[in-house]
ZAFIDREN-423072 format. One line per field, with one value per atom (N, C-alpha, C, O): x, y, z negated; residue in one letter; atom name. Coordinates in nm, 2 decimals. Layout:
// ZAFIDREN-423072
east <- (X,...)
north <- (Y,...)
up <- (Z,...)
r <- (A,...)
a <- (CA,...)
// end
This chain:
// ZAFIDREN-423072
east <- (2.20,2.21,2.19,2.24,2.11,2.08,2.17,2.19,2.23,2.31,2.23,2.19,2.22,2.14,2.24,2.33,2.23,2.31,2.26,2.14,2.35,2.31,2.28,2.34,2.19,2.17,2.04,1.95,2.03,1.91,1.82,1.86,1.69,1.59,1.63,1.61,1.69,1.73,1.85,1.85,1.94,2.06,2.01,2.05,1.91,1.86,1.79,1.81,1.71,1.64,1.74,1.72,1.85,1.95,2.02,2.04,2.06,2.14,2.05,2.09,1.92,1.83,1.81,1.81,1.81,1.80,1.92,1.91,2.04,2.16,2.20,2.30,2.12,2.15,2.17,2.24,2.10,2.11,2.25,2.27,2.33,2.46,2.47,2.58,2.36,2.35,2.39,2.32,2.50,2.54,2.43,2.37,2.39,2.29,2.33,2.41,2.28,2.30,2.22,2.12,2.25,2.17,2.03,1.93,2.01,1.87,1.80,1.68,1.86,1.79,1.76,1.65,1.84,1.81,1.70,1.61,1.70,1.60,1.46,1.36,1.46,1.33,1.28,1.16,1.37,1.34,1.29,1.21,1.35,1.32,1.22,1.16,1.19,1.10,1.17,1.10,1.30,1.38,1.41,1.42,1.44,1.48,1.63,1.71,1.66,1.80,1.91,2.01,1.89,1.99,2.01,2.12,1.90,1.91,1.99,2.08,1.97,2.04,2.19,2.27,2.22,2.36,2.43,2.54,2.37,2.43,2.45,2.55,2.35,2.36,2.46,2.53,2.47,2.58,2.71,2.80,2.74,2.87,2.90,3.01,2.79,2.81,2.84,2.93,2.77,2.79,2.93,2.99,2.97,3.10,3.21,3.31,3.19,3.28,3.29,3.40,3.19,3.19,3.23,3.23,3.26,3.31,3.20,3.23,3.07,2.96,2.92,2.86,2.94,2.92,3.05,3.13,3.06,3.17,3.13,3.03,3.20,3.17,3.21,3.32,3.12,3.14,3.22,3.22,3.29,3.36,3.26,3.29,3.13,3.03,2.98,2.99,2.92,2.87,2.72,2.69,2.64,2.51,2.50,2.61,2.38,2.37,2.44,2.45,2.49,2.57,2.69,2.73,2.74,2.86,2.83,2.92,2.70,2.67,2.73,2.75,2.78,2.84,2.74,2.62,2.78,2.70,2.76,2.89,2.68,2.72,2.68,2.58,2.76,2.73,2.78,2.86,2.72,2.76,2.90,2.94,2.98,3.12,3.12,3.05,3.20,3.21,3.25,3.33,3.20,3.23,3.38,3.42,3.46,3.60,3.68,3.80,3.62,3.69,3.73,3.82,3.67,3.71,3.71,3.65,3.79,3.81,3.70,3.66,3.64,3.53,3.44,3.44,3.35,3.25,3.16,3.12,3.12,3.02,3.08,3.01,3.21,3.27,3.27,3.25,3.31,3.32,3.19,3.18,3.08,2.95,2.87,2.76,2.92,2.86,2.75,2.67,2.75,2.64,2.65,2.55,2.77,2.79,2.76,2.78,2.71,2.69,2.56,2.53)
north <- (3.86,3.84,3.97,4.07,3.96,4.08,4.09,3.99,4.20,4.22,4.30,4.41,4.25,4.32,4.38,4.31,4.51,4.58,4.56,4.54,4.56,4.55,4.40,4.31,4.38,4.25,4.20,4.27,4.06,4.00,3.98,4.01,3.94,3.94,3.83,3.85,3.72,3.62,3.67,3.65,3.74,3.79,3.90,3.90,3.98,4.08,4.01,4.06,3.91,3.84,3.78,3.79,3.72,3.66,3.76,3.74,3.87,3.97,4.04,4.07,4.06,4.11,4.02,4.06,3.89,3.79,3.79,3.77,3.81,3.81,3.95,3.97,4.05,4.19,4.21,4.30,4.13,4.16,4.11,4.13,4.05,4.00,3.87,3.82,3.80,3.66,3.56,3.55,3.49,3.38,3.28,3.23,3.24,3.14,3.03,3.06,2.91,2.81,2.84,2.92,2.77,2.78,2.74,2.80,2.63,2.59,2.69,2.71,2.76,2.86,2.98,3.03,3.02,3.13,3.09,3.17,2.96,2.92,2.92,2.97,2.88,2.88,3.02,3.05,3.11,3.25,3.33,3.42,3.29,3.37,3.30,3.36,3.17,3.10,3.05,2.99,3.06,3.01,2.86,2.82,2.79,2.65,2.65,2.74,2.55,2.54,2.54,2.61,2.47,2.46,2.60,2.64,2.68,2.82,2.90,2.98,2.89,2.97,2.93,3.02,2.80,2.75,2.81,2.86,2.80,2.86,3.01,3.06,3.08,3.22,3.26,3.36,3.19,3.22,3.21,3.29,3.11,3.09,3.22,3.27,3.26,3.38,3.50,3.58,3.52,3.64,3.63,3.73,3.51,3.49,3.53,3.59,3.49,3.53,3.68,3.73,3.75,3.90,3.96,4.08,3.87,3.92,3.99,4.08,3.96,4.02,3.94,3.99,3.81,3.72,3.63,3.62,3.58,3.49,3.38,3.40,3.27,3.16,3.20,3.25,3.17,3.20,3.09,2.98,3.12,3.01,2.93,2.82,2.98,2.90,2.79,2.80,2.68,2.58,2.55,2.57,2.50,2.46,2.31,2.25,2.25,2.11,2.03,2.07,1.92,1.83,1.91,1.88,2.00,2.08,2.16,2.19,2.20,2.28,2.42,2.48,2.47,2.60,2.71,2.70,2.81,2.93,3.04,3.06,3.13,3.24,3.37,3.38,3.48,3.61,3.71,3.69,3.83,3.94,3.98,3.99,4.01,4.05,4.19,4.28,4.22,4.35,4.45,4.41,4.57,4.67,4.70,4.73,4.69,4.72,4.60,4.61,4.48,4.36,4.37,4.29,4.45,4.46,4.61,4.69,4.64,4.78,4.85,4.96,4.79,4.85,4.75,4.71,4.70,4.60,4.65,4.57,4.78,4.83,4.82,4.79,4.85,4.85,4.70,4.68,4.61,4.47,4.41,4.32,4.46,4.40,4.48,4.44,4.59,4.67,4.76,4.81,4.79,4.88,5.02,5.09,5.07,5.21,5.23,5.35,5.14,5.16,5.22,5.24)
up <- (4.99,4.85,4.78,4.82,4.67,4.60,4.47,4.40,4.44,4.32,4.23,4.26,4.10,4.00,3.90,3.85,3.87,3.78,3.64,3.61,3.54,3.40,3.37,3.42,3.27,3.22,3.28,3.31,3.29,3.33,3.21,3.10,3.23,3.12,3.02,2.90,3.06,2.97,2.88,2.76,2.94,2.87,2.77,2.65,2.81,2.72,2.60,2.48,2.62,2.52,2.42,2.30,2.47,2.38,2.30,2.18,2.37,2.29,2.19,2.08,2.22,2.12,2.00,1.88,2.02,1.92,1.83,1.71,1.88,1.81,1.75,1.68,1.78,1.75,1.60,1.56,1.51,1.37,1.31,1.19,1.39,1.35,1.29,1.25,1.28,1.22,1.33,1.43,1.31,1.41,1.42,1.32,1.54,1.56,1.67,1.75,1.65,1.75,1.88,1.87,1.99,2.11,2.08,2.13,2.00,1.97,1.89,1.91,1.80,1.72,1.81,1.79,1.90,1.99,2.08,2.11,2.13,2.22,2.15,2.21,2.02,1.95,1.92,1.93,1.90,1.87,2.00,1.99,2.11,2.24,2.33,2.42,2.31,2.39,2.52,2.61,2.53,2.64,2.62,2.50,2.72,2.71,2.66,2.69,2.58,2.52,2.63,2.61,2.73,2.84,2.90,2.94,2.92,2.97,2.87,2.92,2.75,2.65,2.65,2.64,2.66,2.66,2.78,2.76,2.90,3.02,3.01,3.05,2.96,2.95,2.85,2.86,2.74,2.63,2.70,2.67,2.78,2.84,2.93,2.93,3.00,3.09,3.00,3.04,2.90,2.81,2.74,2.72,2.71,2.65,2.75,2.72,2.88,2.99,3.00,3.04,2.97,2.97,2.84,2.82,2.74,2.61,2.53,2.45,2.56,2.49,2.37,2.27,2.37,2.26,2.24,2.33,2.12,2.09,2.00,1.92,2.01,1.92,1.77,1.75,1.68,1.54,1.48,1.53,1.37,1.29,1.21,1.17,1.20,1.13,1.23,1.35,1.17,1.25,1.20,1.09,1.29,1.26,1.24,1.22,1.23,1.22,1.32,1.44,1.28,1.38,1.44,1.55,1.36,1.41,1.53,1.61,1.55,1.67,1.66,1.55,1.78,1.78,1.74,1.78,1.68,1.65,1.72,1.73,1.78,1.86,1.79,1.72,1.81,1.76,1.86,1.94,1.85,1.94,1.90,1.79,2.01,1.99,1.93,1.98,1.83,1.78,1.89,1.97,1.89,1.99,2.01,2.12,1.90,1.91,1.95,1.96,1.98,2.02,2.17,2.21,2.24,2.39,2.42,2.36,2.52,2.55,2.62,2.59,2.73,2.80,2.85,2.97,2.77,2.81,2.92,3.00,2.91,3.01,3.15,3.24,3.17,3.30,3.35,3.46,3.26,3.30,3.34,3.43,3.28,3.32,3.42,3.46,3.47,3.57,3.52,3.59,3.38,3.33,3.38,3.38,3.42,3.45,3.60,3.64,3.67,3.82,3.84,3.96)
r <- (M,M,M,M,S,S,S,S,Y,Y,Y,Y,R,R,R,R,H,H,H,H,G,G,G,G,Y,Y,Y,Y,G,G,G,G,K,K,K,K,N,N,N,N,Q,Q,Q,Q,R,R,R,R,K,K,K,K,I,I,I,I,L,L,L,L,E,E,E,E,C,C,C,C,L,L,L,L,R,R,R,R,D,D,D,D,G,G,G,G,T,T,T,T,P,P,P,P,R,R,R,R,T,T,T,T,S,S,S,S,A,A,A,A,E,E,E,E,V,V,V,V,A,A,A,A,A,A,A,A,A,A,A,A,T,T,T,T,G,G,G,G,L,L,L,L,R,R,R,R,T,T,T,T,V,V,V,V,V,V,V,V,V,V,V,V,M,M,M,M,N,N,N,N,T,T,T,T,M,M,M,M,R,R,R,R,A,A,A,A,L,L,L,L,D,D,D,D,G,G,G,G,H,H,H,H,K,K,K,K,L,L,L,L,V,V,V,V,A,A,A,A,E,E,E,E,S,S,S,S,S,S,S,S,E,E,E,E,R,R,R,R,G,G,G,G,G,G,G,G,H,H,H,H,K,K,K,K,A,A,A,A,R,R,R,R,K,K,K,K,W,W,W,W,A,A,A,A,I,I,I,I,T,T,T,T,P,P,P,P,A,A,A,A,D,D,D,D,A,A,A,A,T,T,T,T,T,T,T,T,D,D,D,D,R,R,R,R,A,A,A,A,T,T,T,T,E,E,E,E,T,T,T,T,G,G,G,G,E,E,E,E,N,N,N,N,R,R,R,R)
a <- (N,CA,C,O,N,CA,C,O,N,CA,C,O,N,CA,C,O,N,CA,C,O,N,CA,C,O,N,CA,C,O,N,CA,C,O,N,CA,C,O,N,CA,C,O,N,CA,C,O,N,CA,C,O,N,CA,C,O,N,CA,C,O,N,CA,C,O,N,CA,C,O,N,CA,C,O,N,CA,C,O,N,CA,C,O,N,CA,C,O,N,CA,C,O,N,CA,C,O,N,CA,C,O,N,CA,C,O,N,CA,C,O,N,CA,C,O,N,CA,C,O,N,CA,C,O,N,CA,C,O,N,CA,C,O,N,CA,C,O,N,CA,C,O,N,CA,C,O,N,CA,C,O,N,CA,C,O,N,CA,C,O,N,CA,C,O,N,CA,C,O,N,CA,C,O,N,CA,C,O,N,CA,C,O,N,CA,C,O,N,CA,C,O,N,CA,C,O,N,CA,C,O,N,CA,C,O,N,CA,C,O,N,CA,C,O,N,CA,C,O,N,CA,C,O,N,CA,C,O,N,CA,C,O,N,CA,C,O,N,CA,C,O,N,CA,C,O,N,CA,C,O,N,CA,C,O,N,CA,C,O,N,CA,C,O,N,CA,C,O,N,CA,C,O,N,CA,C,O,N,CA,C,O,N,CA,C,O,N,CA,C,O,N,CA,C,O,N,CA,C,O,N,CA,C,O,N,CA,C,O,N,CA,C,O,N,CA,C,O,N,CA,C,O,N,CA,C,O,N,CA,C,O,N,CA,C,O,N,CA,C,O,N,CA,C,O,N,CA,C,O,N,CA,C,O,N,CA,C,O,N,CA,C,O,N,CA,C,O,N,CA,C,O,N,CA,C,O,N,CA,C,O,N,CA,C,O)
// end
């Protein structure tokens, strides 16, 4: 089994899409990145688990969740949690 440090290409695409601070639905992120919606949804859950994104209080159409990058001060050491410093 191979362990990859840092972010995968899908995670990087999604974080880059959310970088401007505008909360977006998984469908909006999928359209902007060219990824399939199901891939975005699964990756968002993983990023949420690492506290890199969080569900926004805003909602999209049909009450879809919107996601945004977690503010840097919301967690103590995200780099350590995600293995970026290895």
